[in-house]
C-alpha positions in Angstrom: 0.0 0.0 0.0 2.9 2.3 -0.6 0.6 5.0 -1.8 0.5 8.1 -0.1 0.5 14.4 -4.7 2.4 16.8 -9.7 2.9 19.5 -7.0 2.5 20.4 -3.4 -1.0 19.1 -3.1 -3.3 16.7 -4.8 -3.7 18.3 -8.2 -6.5 18.6 -10.7 -4.9 18.3 -14.1 -6.7 20.0 -17.2 0.5 13.2 -8.6 12.8 -6.9 8.9 14.9 -5.3 11.3 15.8 -6.6 14.8 14.1 -4.7 17.6 16.8 -3.0 19.6 16.0 -0.3 22.1 19.1 1.8 22.0 20.4 5.1 20.6 19.3 8.6 21.4 15.7 9.3 21.9 16.0 12.5 19.9 18.3 11.1 17.2 21.2 13.2 18.2 24.0 11.0 17.0 26.5 13.0 15.1 28.4 10.3 13.3 32.2 10.4 13.1 32.9 13.9 11.8 32.7 15.9 15.1 29.7 17.8 13.7 26.2 17.5 15.2 24.4 16.5 12.0 21.1 15.9 13.9 20.8 19.7 14.1 22.4 20.7 10.7 19.9 22.5 8.5 22.2 22.3 5.4 25.4 20.6 4.3 27.3 23.9 4.9 25.9 24.0 8.4 27.5 20.7 9.1 30.9 21.5 7.6 30.5 20.6 3.9 29.8 17.6 1.7 33.1 15.8 2.5 32.3 16.0 6.2 28.8 14.8 5.6 30.0 11.8 3.6 32.5 11.0 6.3 29.9 11.2 9.1 27.4 9.1 7.1 29.9 6.4 6.4 30.9 6.4 10.1 27.2 5.7 10.9 27.3 3.0 8.2 23.5 2.5 7.9 20.4 4.2 6.7 16.8 3.2 7.7 14.2 3.7 5.0 10.5 2.7 5.1 7.7 2.1 2.6 9.9 2.2 -0.5 9.1 -0.7 -2.8 11.9 -1.5 -5.3 9.5 -1.3 -8.2 8.0 2.1 -7.1 9.4 5.0 -9.1 12.7 3.1 -9.7 13.5 3.0 -5.9 15.2 -0.3 -6.4 17.9 1.3 -8.5 17.9 4.4 -6.2 18.6 2.4 -3.1 21.3 0.2 -4.7 23.1 3.1 -6.3 23.2 5.1 -3.1 24.4 2.1 -1.1 27.2 1.2 -3.5 28.2 4.9 -4.0 28.7 5.6 -0.3 29.2 2.1 1.1 26.3 2.5 3.4 24.0 -0.4 4.3 20.3 0.3 3.8 17.7 -1.2 6.1 14.4 -1.2 4.2 11.3 -1.8 6.4 7.7 -2.4 5.3 8.2 -1.7 1.6 4.5 -1.9 0.9 3.6 0.4 3.8 1.5 3.5 3.6 2.3 7.1 4.5 0.3 6.7 7.7 2.4 3.6 8.5 5.5 5.7 8.2 4.3 8.3 10.7 3.2 5.5 13.0 6.7 4.0 12.8 8.3 7.4 13.7 6.3 7.6 16.9 6.2 4.0 17.9 9.9 3.3 17.2 11.3 6.5 18.6 14.6 5.9 20.4 15.2 2.6 18.6 18.0 1.8 16.3 15.5 0.6 13.7 13.5 3.8 13.6 13.0 5.4 10.2 15.7 8.0 9.3 13.8 9.4 6.3 10.3 9.6 5.0 8.6 9.6 1.6 5.1 10.9 2.1 2.0 12.2 0.4 1.8 15.9 0.9 -1.1 15.9 3.5 0.9 13.4 5.5 4.1 15.5 5.2 2.2 18.4 6.6 0.8 16.2 9.3 4.3 15.1 10.2 5.5 18.7 10.6 2.4 19.5 12.7 3.1 16.5 15.0 6.7 17.7 15.4 8.1 14.6 13.8 10.5 16.2 11.3 13.5 18.5 11.3 14.3 21.2 8.7 17.0 20.6 6.1 17.7 22.3 2.8 19.6 20.4 0.2 22.3 22.0 -2.0 19.8 22.2 -4.9 17.2 23.9 -2.7 16.8 26.8 -5.0 15.7 24.5 -7.9 12.6 23.4 -6.0 9.8 25.9 -6.6 8.6 27.8 -3.6 5.1 26.3 -3.6 6.6 22.8 -3.6 8.4 22.9 -0.3 8.0 23.9 3.3 9.8 27.3 3.7 11.9 26.0 6.6 12.6 22.7 4.9 10.5 20.3 7.0 9.3 18.7 3.8 10.0 19.2 0.1 8.4 17.6 -3.0 10.5 14.9 -4.8 8.8 13.2 -7.7 5.3 13.0 -9.2 3.0 11.5 -11.7 -0.6 11.2 -12.8 -3.4 9.0 -11.6 -3.9 6.3 -14.3 -6.0 3.3 -15.1 -3.9 0.2 -15.5 -5.7 -2.6 -17.4 -4.8 -6.2 -18.2 -6.1 -6.3 -21.8 -5.6 -10.1 -21.8 -8.3 -10.4 -19.2 -10.4 -7.3 -20.0 -11.7 -7.3 -23.5 -12.1 -3.5 -23.8 -10.1 -1.4 -21.4 -11.6 1.7 -19.8 -10.0 5.0 -20.5 -12.1 7.3 -18.4 -13.3 7.3 -14.8 -17.0 7.2 -15.8 -16.4 4.0 -17.9 -15.4 2.2 -14.7 -19.1 1.9 -13.8 -19.8 -0.1 -17.0 -21.3 -3.5 -15.9 -18.7 -5.3 -18.1 -16.1 -4.5 -15.4 -17.9 -6.4 -12.6 -15.4 -7.2 -9.8 -12.4 -5.8 -11.7 -11.9 -2.2 -10.5 -9.5 -1.8 -7.6 -7.7 1.0 -5.7 -4.2 0.6 -4.3 -5.4 0.9 -0.7 -7.7 2.7 1.6 -8.0 6.4 0.7 -7.9 7.4 4.4 -4.4 6.1 4.6 -3.0 5.9 1.0 -2.5 9.1 -1.0 -2.9 7.6 -4.5 -6.2 6.0 -3.4 -7.2 9.4 -2.0 -6.3 10.9 -5.4 -8.5 8.3 -7.1 -11.5 9.3 -5.1 -10.9 13.0 -5.9 -10.5 12.1 -9.6 -13.8 10.3 -9.5 -15.4 13.4 -7.9 -14.1 15.7 -10.6 -15.5 13.3 -13.3 -18.9 13.4 -11.6 -19.7 17.0 -10.8 -17.3 17.6 -7.9 -14.6 20.1 -7.6 -11.8 21.3 -5.3 -14.3 22.1 -2.7 -16.4 19.0 -3.0 -14.9 15.5 -3.0 -18.2 14.0 -2.0 -19.2 12.9 -5.5 -16.1 10.7 -5.6 -17.1 8.8 -2.5 -20.6 8.5 -3.9 -19.1 7.1 -7.1 -17.2 4.3 -5.3 -20.2 3.5 -3.1 -22.2 3.0 -6.2 -19.4 1.1 -7.9 -19.4 -1.3 -4.9 -23.1 -1.6 -4.9 -23.1 -2.4 -8.6 -20.5 -5.1 -8.1 -17.7 -3.5 -10.1 -15.5 -2.4 -7.1 -12.9 -5.1 -6.1 -12.0 -4.7 -2.4 -8.6 -6.4 -3.0 -5.9 -3.8 -2.5 -4.1 -3.5 -5.8 -0.4 -4.1 -5.7 2.1 -5.3 -8.3 1.6 -8.8 -7.0 -2.2 -8.8 -7.4 -1.8 -7.2 -10.9 0.6 -10.0 -12.0 -1.7 -12.6 -10.5 -4.7 -11.2 -12.3 -6.6 -10.5 -9.1 -6.9 -6.8 -9.9 -7.1 -6.5 -13.7 -8.1 -2.8 -13.5 -6.0 -0.9 -11.1 -6.1 2.8 -10.3 -2.6 4.0 -9.4 0.0 6.5 -10.4 1.1 6.2 -14.0 4.7 5.4 -13.2 3.6 2.6 -10.9 1.2 1.1 -13.5 3.7 1.6 -16.3 6.3 -0.3 -14.4 4.2 -3.5 -14.7 4.2 -3.5 -18.5 7.4 -5.5 -19.1 6.8 -8.0 -16.4 3.2 -8.7 -17.5 4.4 -9.0 -21.1 6.9 -11.6 -20.0 4.1 -13.4 -18.3 2.0 -13.4 -21.5 -0.3 -10.5 -20.7 -0.9 -7.2 -22.4 -1.0 -4.3 -19.9 -2.4 -0.9 -20.9 -2.0 2.3 -19.0 -4.3 5.2 -19.7 -4.4 8.7 -18.0 -8.1 9.2 -17.9 -9.5 12.1 -20.0 -12.0 13.1 -17.3 -11.1 14.0 -13.7 -7.4 14.1 -14.5 -5.3 14.1 -11.3 -1.6 14.5 -10.7 0.5 14.7 -7.7 3.9 14.8 -6.0 5.3 13.0 -3.0 7.4 14.7 -0.4 10.6 13.9 1.4 11.3 14.6 5.1 13.9 13.7 7.7 12.7 12.2 11.0 13.4 14.3 14.1 14.4 11.1 15.8 16.6 9.7 13.0 19.2 7.2 14.5 21.5 8.0 11.6 21.1 11.8 11.1 24.2 12.2 8.8 23.1 9.3 6.5 19.6 10.8 6.4 21.0 14.1 5.1 23.3 12.5 2.6 20.3 10.5 1.3 18.5 13.8 0.7 21.5 15.3 -1.1 21.7 12.3 -3.3 18.0 12.3 -4.1 18.0 15.9 -5.2 21.3 15.7 -7.2 21.1 15.3 -11.0 21.9 11.6 -10.5 19.1 10.9 -8.1 16.6 13.0 -10.1 17.4 11.1 -13.3 17.0 7.8 -11.5 13.4 8.7 -10.7 13.0 10.0 -14.3 14.2 6.6 -15.6 11.4 5.0 -13.6 8.7 7.1 -15.3 8.2 9.6 -12.5 8.6 13.3 -12.9 11.4 14.6 -10.6 10.7 18.0 -9.0 13.9 19.5 -10.5 13.0 18.4 -14.0 12.3 21.9 -15.4 15.6 23.2 -14.1 17.5 20.1 -15.3 15.9 20.4 -18.8 17.1 24.1 -19.0 20.6 23.1 -17.9 20.7 20.1 -20.2 21.3 17.6 -17.4 18.0 15.7 -17.7 18.1 12.2 -19.2 16.5 13.0 -22.6 15.6 9.4 -23.4 13.8 9.0 -20.1 12.1 12.4 -20.5 10.8 11.5 -24.0 9.3 8.2 -22.7 7.0 10.0 -20.3 3.3 9.9 -21.3 1.9 13.1 -22.8 -0.8 14.7 -20.7 -2.9 17.5 -22.1 -4.4 20.4 -20.1 -3.5 22.7 -17.3 -3.3 22.0 -13.6 -5.3 23.7 -10.8 -4.2 22.9 -7.3 -6.2 23.0 -4.1 -5.1 25.0 -1.2 -3.9 23.4 2.0 -7.4 24.2 3.5 -9.2 22.5 0.6 -7.0 19.4 0.8 -7.5 19.2 4.6 -11.2 19.5 4.2 -11.3 16.8 1.5 -9.3 14.5 3.7 -11.6 15.1 6.6 -14.6 14.2 4.4 -13.0 11.0 3.2 -11.9 10.1 6.7 -15.4 10.6 8.1 -17.3 8.8 5.2 -15.3 6.2 3.5 -15.0 3.3 5.9 -18.6 3.6 7.1 -20.2 3.8 3.7 -17.9 1.4 1.9 -18.5 -1.3 4.7 -22.2 -1.0 4.5 
């Protein structure tokens, strides 16, 4: 359920470790450089990049959570970082949700296995800051991140994005849907799935909002999206199985609503298994979104956490996301500088239209509505 928006909010587009209770409760280990990286708000603040690398390598480990290898090319990202800096990566709950990440920060505080870094849907990133679970940090490429795509103090900052899409196993489904409204066609009985519960998973939340936009809703009214899925369930089309790459490959969720880069990543594997996988960005209720990065306030490896952020926002890290079909937040600046991987950029699906983005208040209100209605109405 690693689903937790192309910008700082959900957008309307016209995005096994051993339990060990040791380490500082506030993540104040400084590594081996003599600097207190737990309080450093930039690489310069800690003494420079060489000092950061030295301290991170002295820590020797990085704890990540909810990062599936097949999600936005994270498999390559993790492997490249580990090999580049000789740092062991402990990856917990790869299919966890954004809420699972926040729960881990609070429940594992003071433990060596606690998350160092977080990859969250925007609303959860804001929630993390509000709960005092993050610390500010500004990467060297901070100025390349648009002002409206980062917390001004650096508690969170957008990383990569994509568009909500309809993935469809054309070997099982005779005619694949290309719009949200088509999902209600009786021919899709028991086949339409979300990638989790929208009260916890950001992509599923975006799926509900996309359904709202396709059925008379707007940025101030996500209700029609909930109504749509309630009706979809009543009509027998909604499949309650949480869509994951495994369920897609097994044919359990032949129609899967997920980010385009997640759905597109299944194409080659399904083809190898003898299935044809189509991915369509729906022409109604188009929705895009970015995810956000943050450093845990209680990170047991504070230097490695900051080095990870520097790597992610370097040209190398951004291009790794791009190669995975996601749109890195620095892409416009990299295109202008000629440092973006052009082949990967050209492979991105074309999406027509302009984007309107809800305010923080609109997203908070929509989340409240979904939280109050979804579980009760979908269980009825």
